Structure formats: C-alpha cells, structure tokens
N, C-alpha and C positions, 0 to 999 in steps of 0.2 A: 601906733608907731612908737618905737623906742629909739632914742638917740642918746648915747652916752660916750663920754670920753673914757678910755681904759683907766686913766689916773683918777677918775671920780668914782669908780666902782670899789666898794670895800674889798679889802685883801684879807681873805680868811686863811688861817694856817692850821694844818693838821700834821701830827706825826703819831707814829704808832710803834710797832715792833721795829727793832733795828733794820735799817735799810729802807725804811718807808717815811717819806715826808714830802709835803707839797704846800704851795701857796695857790689860792684859787680866787679868781674874781668871776662873779656871775653877772651876765647881762640881764637875765630874768630869773625869777623864782621858779622852782620846779614845776609848779602847776599853773603858771601864767600863759603857757603855751604848749603846743605838741612837740616842740623841739627846744633844745637848750644851746646856749652858746656860752662857753666858759674859756677863760684863759688860765692855763696851768703854768706854774713855775716850779720845776723840780730841782732841788739843790744837787750839787755834785755827788755822784755815787749813790743816789737814792732813786727809788721808784715811788710813784703816787699810789699804785695798787698792786696787789699780788696777780699772778698769772690767772686770768678768768675770761669767761664769756657770758653773754646775755642771751636769755631764751627769746626775748622779744625786741629789746632795744638795739638799734644800730648805732655805730659811732664812727665819725670821721675826724682825723686829727690832721692839723696843718702845722708843720714845725716852722716856727718863726725864728728861733734862734738856738744855737747850741748843737749838739750832737748826742746821740744815744744808741742804745742797743734795744732793738725790738725782737722779743721772743714771740713767735706765733706758731700756728700749726705747720707752717712751711719751714720752721727752723729759726735760727737767729740771724739777723742782718743789721748792719749799721744804717742809721738814719741821720739826717742833717737838715739844716734850715733849707726851706724850699719843698721838702717832701710832703706828699699827701698820702695818708694812710686810711683805708676804709675797712671796718670790721662789721661784717654782716652778723645778724642774729644767728645763734646756734654755734655748734662746736667749731665750725670752720673759721669763726671770728674770734677765736681764743687769742689773748695777747697780754703782754707786759711790756712796759717801756721803762727803761733805766737810763738815767743820765750817766754818760761814761767820762764826762770831763772832770778834771780835778779842781778846776776853778770857776767855770761858767755854769750859770743856770741854763737848764733846758727849758724853753718856752714854747708852748703850742697852744693853738686854738682847738677846742673840742666841741665838735657839733654833734648833738645827740638827738635821735628821735626818742620820744618819751611816751610811754604807755601808762595807764593808771596803775598797773601792777606789773612788775618785772621781777624775774628771778636770775640772779648771777651764780654761775657755777664755778667753784675754785678747785680745778682738778688736782693741784699739788697737795692741798690740805684737806680735801675731801669735804668741803663745806658748801652750803647754799647760803645766798643772801636774798632775802625777800624784801623788795623795795616798792613803796607805794605811798599814797597820800597819807594813811593812818598806820603805816607798818614800816619798820626799818630794823630787821632782825637777821641774824646769822645763825645757822644751825649746822651741826655735823650731819653728813648724809647717813652715817651708820646709826644715828639715833632714830631712825624711822620706826614707826609703830604701825600696827594694823589700824585700818580706817575706823573700825568699831571699837577698838580698845577703850575700856573705861566709860563706855556710854551707857 
C-alpha cells in the first residue's frame, strides 16, 4: 500500500520546444505497478505533450483545477475542473491538452495503464516514441529501414 500527501511528492519540471512545459508529481515509479498515478500542472498557454496516441497504454485524466482545450480525434473541445477524460489505446485515443488560461495552472490527475513496452505515435510530426524499462527513444517514421538491412 502507498499513502502519500501530494505536497510530499517531489515536483519534477520539464520544458521543451516553445509551447510545452509541465510540472509532475508521481505517486509511483514507472515500474512499481501496472498503473501510474501522476499529478500534472500545466502553466498558462502550454501543453505537456504533443498530439499523440499510445499503441498499448490507456490514459484517464481527471481535471482538478483550471480549464483547457482538448484536441482529439473528435475535434477540439473545452475542458474544465470536474471533467473526466478517457483515451483508449490506438488512433481513437489521440489527444493533446493545452492550458487556455492566461493566469491559472491547469491541474489534472493522470491515471495510466502501463505495459513493459509501449509505442506513442505523433501524427503531426511523423514520429514514434518507444518507451519501456530500458528504452526511451524517439524516431522519425520516415527513417524506417528494411528489417534485414545491414545484417
């Protein structure tokens, strides 16, 4: 059993390309369980991740505070505190969440089903992310090679 107060969880910060930034608190390390619970805080005008979907992992978000814009396979829609969002594995679960506030953090719980190996697809940039215990890599889809090349 794990019992933690959110204020006792280390707050990790990540920023990348313009428009992407988040703070995250993890209840469990990635390989401590078959599911993860994370608290995300997204600054105004930012997104945590690009538009993507997972081939194996499912995600559920519960918006705790703030408001944002969810881009999904169904189009764009406003989301706010109290909303529950489920993203199945596969193309139908494609999503990107952006904080639309000019002053408030968008805060949400992220519940993930985790597999030993997962692939995330980024349709806008034509990339694949391969995530697992011993791998954390991103590749351009156009860089594919024949299976037997250079063997």
